[in-house]
Phi, psi and omega in degrees: 000143177282121179255178183299317179302316183297322181290320182295319177291325178293320181298315180298314184301314184270349187307324180291350188242003181229170173263141165276099191287152182283157171255124187244152179227165179211114179300323180296315177292324175300321178296318181289322184276336181078022178204172179266116184248137178241110185267115174277104196273078177286349171298345178263002179288161173307142189064006178076020182194159180298346182303333180302328183293301184294321178302315185291316179302312182294318180295319179290345179269353176287149175290163176304318181296318179295318184295324188299330182274355178098172182242143183226150176198171165240142184194150175277353176166295190285321180291322178305311179295324181296318176293318179297323176292314181300320178297320179293323177298320184274359182069033178232171184279157176228139182234112193241116173273122186225136177297149182298342182271359181297137178304141185296329181300323179286322174300315181295326176301316182296311181300325181292338175271001178087016179284143175270119190263133176240112186274148179216175176293158184276055175229153182298321180298319181293322183292319182288319180292319176297316178298318182301318179299314179300314182292322176303318186281326189255335185076010181294156179269131175284132167241104189296146180300328184214329186271062189207123188294324176294325175294314179299318180298318174299318177298328179299342185288337181296308176295321179303314174299320182299317181295323182288325185270340186225103187279152168056055171284139177279321179224157169225135185231129176235154174286156176229131173235268178280342176097006178298314178291314182298314182293322176296317177300314181298320178290323176296319172303315182303314188270327189250339180208068188296346178274352183277130171273137184256127178231152180247145171254134183215142178290144176300327183281359177211059190262040180298323180294322177296318180289321176302320179291337176279314185278336185081011182216159181295132177248157181278139179280151168265187183220048182240068176203154176283345179282076190289348177276359187239031185266008185256146177285156174301159180253173183284348174268323181281322184305309181300325177294316179293316182300321188273340187234356180253131186283323187194152174246120177256123181264147182224151182279164174300323180296320178292322178296315180295322181293319178294320179294320182295317178303314182299311181297318182283318186274324185253351175060032175234154184262125169234153178276166183310318180300326181287334182277349183300313178298321179295320172301325179292324179293318181291328180291323184237063188295330182296322182293328186256002185305121179080001192258166175266119185238126176263130178236133176262115171285108189285334180185168182228026183264101183239149172268101187297332178297324181274319178297321182305326181293331182294331185267358187281000000 
């Protein structure tokens, strides 16, 4: 189990390689939402997403011999960039399996950090099979996007900073895909702000976490949402943490995600990707629950394909 000391040590370990991202507020958004919202802006993180935290922590935990053979992963984007960046910092190679449907901005990011990209069909089976072939050929160490305790521990540092910078939050909300950020956030709340309730935001079109919380077992994700960073099912490491420490999963439609993203762009003048807007969309959907409360929201990332997103607002 990941304990408080593990999160504190991970934070010290990765501090030289990450940004302590700001917590931002907006009076206009607070008036619309009916509560006080504190946005932890991981869209300003290295590689433009919280993934830099977990990837760096996991890479630094490998032995010298493991590192020399390189780092490998499969990812639709942000984790891919984070692993490529970690490898570049450590002076080793990275091998990244990416679906053919991945946004060009994320592929360019991986290439910019020197990562070698292996494209595959956009299915989990294809990603895992291609990655297995790459690892067999290179001997590289796999760092899973979320189902890895060192990754989860690194992701927990985002909420740890939020709790240190913003006292007495009633709620903290994170988006959920594979569950790395959410499980890390839940553990950070448990150890650093136990009075804070943890809630997840999830797209209706990929609501496996919502269904898993109801059924008590891991459910398969669908792929019908613009929040492309949240298309993965929970893992056997993330699900138990979420099941035991997350109060509720609120699902939102793509239309609600777009409306929330537009408010963020217009009122706060910052760019977030669709996945980042999901928790804010959850607050807007269930205003009574959050009325008058102090709510922390983690903006998970800001890597968007402006050519595609622009069409959503037309």
